[in-house]
C-alpha positions, 0 to 999 in steps of 0.5 A: 500500500502506498504511503499516500493511501495510508496517510489518507486513511489516517487523516479521515480517521482522525477527522471522524474521531475529532468530529465525535470528540467535540465537547468531550473535554479532550486534550491535543498534544504533539511535536514536530522535529526537523533534523538536518544531516551532513556526512563525511565518509571514507570508503562508502561501505554498505555496512555503515547503512546496513539497516539504516539510511543516514545521508545528507538531507533533512529528516522530518518526524512528528506526532500528534495525540488526542486524549479524552475521557471517552476516546483517543487517537495518535499518529506518529511519523518518523524519518519521513521520505527516507528508507527507514520511514515509519508511521503508526496510527492508533485510535479507539474508545476506552473499553469499547474498541482499539484500532491500530495501523502501522507501516515501516520500511527497513533497508538491508544493504549488503555490498555496494559496487559488486561486479559481475560478467552477467547482464541483467543483474537484479532481474530474473534473467542473467546472460552474457554475450559471446560463447564464454564470459569475459574473464577480466573483472575490470570489464564487468558491470557493477551493481549493489547487493541490497534488499528493501522490506516494506511492512504494513500491519493492522489490528482491531480489538473489541472489548465492549463484550466484556468478559468476552473479547475479539481481536483481528490482525493482519500483516504484510511484509514485502521483501525485494532486491538483489541477493547473492547466492552461490551455485555449482556449475555442473552436477555434481560439483564443477566451478563455483558461480556467484549469482546476483539473484533477483528476489521479490517475496511477499508474506501475508499474515492474518489472525483472528482470536476470541476469548473469555477472561473472568476469574477463575477462567481464561479461554481463547481460540484462534486461527492464523493464516500465513501466505508466502508468494514468490513474485520472482518465481525462479532465476534463469541464467546462462551457465558458464561451467564449461565450453560445452555448456556456455550456451545452456540456460540453467534455472535456480529454483527460489523458495516456492509459494506456500501456505501455513494454517494454524488452529490454537486453543489456550486456557487457564483456570485458578485452582485451590492452594494458589494453583493454576492449570494452563493448556496451550494446544495447536494444530498446524499445516504447511503446504507448498507446490513447485515444478521439478526440473527434468534436466541438469547441466553437465559437460556433454555435447549435443550428440552425447546428451540424451535429450539432444541439447548441448550441455544438458542431461535429461532425467525422468521424475514420477511427477512434474510437480512436488507437493509438500505438506507437513502437519504439526501438533503442539501441546503444552500443559502446565500446573503451577502452585504456591501452596505455602508462602515459602514454596512454589512448584511447577509441573509441565508437559510438552508434545511436539510432532510433525507428520510429513505428508509430502510427495515421494518422488522417484527420479531416474538418471540413467541407471541410477534411481533415487527417491526423496526421504521425508523428514519428520520428528517428535518431542516429548518434554517433561519438566518439574521445577521448585523454589524454596525460601530458606533461612538466612535470606536464601532462596533455592531453585531446582528444575529437571527436564527430560526430553525424548526426541525421535526423528526420521534420520539414519545416523542419529534417529533418537535422543534422550536429554536429561537437563538439571538446573539448580540455583541459590540466591542470597539477599541478606544485605539491603544493598546487595543480592548474589546468585549462583547457578549450575546446569548440566545436560546429559544427552544420549543418542542412538547411532543407527546407519544400516549397513555401515561398517568401520570401512565407511567414513560415516561410521566414525562421524557424529554430527554435533546437532544430535551427537551425545554430549555432556554440557556443564554451565556455571553462572554467578551474578552480583548486584550492588546498590550501596547508595540510592544514586549508585548501582553496579552489577557483575556477572560470569558464566562458564560453559563447556561441552564434551561430545562423548561419542564423537571420533570425527566431528566437533569434539568439544567447545568452551565459552566464558562470558563476563559482564559488568555495568555501573550507573552513578548519579554523581551530582544532581547535574551529572549522571555517569554510566558504563558497561564492559563485556567479554566473551571467549568461544573455543571450538575443537574438531577432529576430522579426516581427509581421505580417499580410501582409508576411512578408519582414523586409526590407519597410518596416514598417507599424503591423501588419507590423513587426519587433521584438527582445528581449534577455532577461537573467538574473543569479543570485547566490548565497553561503553561509557556515557555522561548526561550533564545538565550544564544549566538545569532545564535549559542546556544539557550535554550528552557524551558517549563512547562505545567500542566492540572488538572481535578477534577470531583465529583458527589453528589447523594441524595436519596429522601426517606422521612421517609424511611431509606436508605438501610443498609450501605448507607448514603447520603455521601458514595453514592457520587462519590468523583473522577469522571474522575479526572486526572493530566497531568504534563510535563517539557521540556528543549532543548539546541541547538548548531548551529555548522555551517550553515548546521549542528546543534545538540541538547539535550532535556530532558522531564519529563511527569507525568499522574495521573488518579483516578476514583471511579468506578475503585477503587477496580477493579475486573475482575470477579463479582461472584454475581447474574447478575455479569460479566466478565471484562478485565481491559479495560482503567484501571490504565492509570497513568505513570511517564516518563523521556525521553532524545532526542539527535538530529543531523540536517544536512541541504543542499542547 
């Protein structure tokens, strides 16, 4: 919906409400803000405006609100005319109805000035001239990787039927733009090609809910419908995989249209002994349909092709379309109780089950016959919690959760999780509270791959998402507030995980988190605050590079050997700010500084025994010394002068710096001219920037 339509609806609604509000002893308030922006940028990186729109110009914002004993309305507009514009309209009559309409836009900029040999970047058809692409990136065209989201939503709630109510809401989200996606040139494998894909997605959501709220009962029933539509359909492109396939048109299938339906029931009833029983039940279905390909790109001549088209190999499928259908049952029951002043308990049960009713497609490719496996799973979760108030200002909490998971999966079809959580809180001093906690997860898994023996690599692999593990978490928090105008908090958490049955895969991980913050009203004119955060994550894995010897215990060769990696990521962050009333209620100054730094490395080790490393490699130069390493630094100073009760002006200076480094981007090249090489576009490359920004604002209030 265009903004002119939204504003017209808003104006008419306000006029109608104002007409009925005469003599209603109402009060109108509002404000208007104009902000001029001047930027001075070094390196126009998309990262700076990844989710915002800061550029030279004038921003306008404003709001108006009317309140009376019978009715109200409000309209709020922010960043009018910019890529982050937002509008909210709300009106209603107290205890009768409430209506809300909102619209906002969110940009998502990935990369400016990306390059491609394709013509038609940002459209549904990518092509190039000649028999083969231009391999000189200096002659490629440039474009921007960017998306735009437009969200429109509304809500209508009726309260006049008390104790019954009725809520109706809708939301539409449209996302469109150019997005980077990588594909393999041939099937299987082949060169890598990075495509500027055109996307145009629309999601429409609708929900209606009715209920009854009156002690001791709460009951509600709801219906939700979500519709996803892919306006761009599919991405057509010429595939440059080989000389034979240079003229072959390929298809990248984008997300298919789909629908989601959900019926839900929620209820609660108050019981004796200060107890309450709650139930949350729902049934849902997701369905979709998409056309299936009947050929794929290969290195074949027209004579060798079974369909007579150069570069394409034909296949047969049992149905030209795939119809997907997944049903989901979700039940959650809980009984909470506080029978004694020092005791509270909770018992809960959750059941989550998906049933995959999608088509099973039989695909014939020459002499190879394949069918798609349908994945579904179910979970049963049982929980118990208790809390005890103990002597000496102590409170003890404990919880136990048992989860049984069953899934249609060959390697790890079943999990059994036992999760224990205990905590102790002390509040023996009026100016301090302290908490400690411990959590332990024991996960068992059933490994069952039919026909797999020790000679298969699959026998040794345990994928970490469902692999057996033991995880221990220790946490502590301390809050100090020795003075009414001073408080600070300290927190620490340590977590370590061991994958107890894993030979090949992620073997263990560890994380440490420490945080602190302080707030201090030094003087009635000066408030200081600050924070500090530190986090370290370490992930260790043991893997195997192999051609024939799959057993990790076999003697290493130059083509079959083991290797390890240890990935470490350290993140530091701190910030300080000050609010200073230079002249109380007249002239104020705000100062702030924030700094975040992440330092990531990966230490690789080849376990080759007596076999020499490949020429030019050693145990040091194979490491990644910079993995997703960055520094974000900003400063801000804002001076505000209150001219009178209705007018204020302000001047703000901001400096923001972002420096990014990753070993995988060092020496970046767009065209890789080796066997099994590829064509890249520069997606996510060089996001660093340095920006100086000045804001000059005027705010006018009216009452």
